[in-house]
C-alpha positions as CSV (number, residue, x, y, z in Angstrom):
1,M,100.9,96.6,124.2
2,L,100.5,99.4,121.7
3,R,97.9,102.1,121.4
4,V,96.9,103.4,118.0
5,A,94.6,106.3,117.1
6,V,91.9,105.3,114.7
7,P,91.1,107.8,111.9
8,I,87.5,108.7,111.1
9,D,86.5,107.6,107.6
10,V,85.2,111.0,106.4
11,S,84.3,109.8,102.9
12,A,82.1,107.0,104.4
13,V,80.4,109.5,106.6
14,S,79.7,111.9,103.7
15,S,78.8,109.3,101.1
16,T,76.3,107.4,103.4
17,A,75.1,110.4,105.3
18,S,75.4,108.2,108.4
19,T,77.1,109.3,111.6
20,A,77.6,105.7,112.5
21,F,80.9,105.7,110.6
22,A,82.0,108.7,112.6
23,L,81.6,106.7,115.8
24,A,83.1,103.4,114.6
25,T,85.5,102.7,111.7
26,P,85.9,99.3,110.2
27,L,89.6,98.6,109.5
28,R,91.5,95.6,108.3
29,V,93.8,94.1,110.9
30,G,96.7,94.4,108.5
31,D,96.1,98.2,108.3
32,L,96.0,98.4,112.1
33,L,99.3,96.5,112.3
34,R,100.9,98.9,109.9
35,A,99.8,101.8,112.0
36,A,101.1,100.0,115.1
37,V,104.5,99.5,113.5
38,V,104.7,103.2,112.7
39,E,103.7,104.1,116.2
40,A,106.2,101.7,117.8
41,L,109.1,102.7,115.6
42,G,108.4,106.4,115.7
43,P,108.2,109.0,113.0
44,R,111.9,109.2,112.5
45,A,112.5,105.6,111.7
46,P,113.8,105.0,108.1
47,Q,111.1,104.0,105.6
48,D,112.9,100.8,104.7
49,K,113.0,99.7,108.3
50,R,109.3,100.3,108.7
51,E,108.6,98.3,105.5
52,R,110.7,95.4,106.8
53,V,109.0,95.3,110.1
54,V,105.6,95.6,108.6
55,R,106.4,92.7,106.2
56,S,107.8,90.5,109.0
57,T,104.9,91.2,111.3
58,L,102.3,90.3,108.6
59,D,104.4,87.2,107.7
60,G,104.3,86.2,111.4
61,L,100.6,86.7,111.6
62,N,100.0,84.8,108.4
63,S,102.2,81.9,109.4
64,G,100.5,81.5,112.7
65,R,103.5,82.3,114.9
66,F,101.4,84.7,116.9
67,V,98.0,86.3,117.1
68,V,97.0,89.9,117.8
69,E,94.4,91.0,120.3
70,I,92.6,94.2,119.4
71,D,90.5,95.7,122.2
72,G,90.0,92.3,123.7
73,R,89.2,90.3,120.5
74,V,91.8,87.9,119.1
75,Y,92.6,88.0,115.3
76,D,94.8,85.7,113.3
77,D,94.2,86.9,109.8
78,P,95.4,90.3,108.5
79,D,92.3,90.4,106.2
80,D,89.9,90.3,109.1
81,V,88.0,93.5,109.8
82,A,87.9,95.1,113.3
83,V,85.4,97.8,114.1
84,C,87.2,100.5,116.1
85,S,86.7,103.9,117.5
86,G,89.0,106.5,119.1
87,T,92.0,104.6,120.2
88,V,92.6,100.8,120.0
89,T,94.9,98.7,122.1
90,L,96.9,96.0,120.3
91,R,98.6,93.1,122.2
92,F,100.6,90.3,120.6
93,F,100.6,86.7,121.8
94,L,102.7,83.8,120.7
95,R,100.5,80.8,119.8
96,R,102.3,78.5,122.2
97,A,101.6,81.0,125.1
98,L,97.9,80.8,124.4
99,A,97.9,77.0,124.3
100,A,99.4,76.7,127.8
């Protein structure tokens, strides 16, 4: 389980003049996975290692080896959009574990 802080989309708030974007930010699952990898590896991890782990994580999600649960909702496509606010919790599940 990983917790990731969700940034506020300031440009969306200012361009739409709507505070709704300050309360909830739509993010692609792939972008949340990238943030989770950086969080898990830490800020001192080498850039090439972060890139390799991000690539293998996205490949695993695309191939269907696992799914990711973001705040209780299951996603299997990195292009899906999750609406988040504050901090999100990501959990990873192997497909075969969900089938059992």
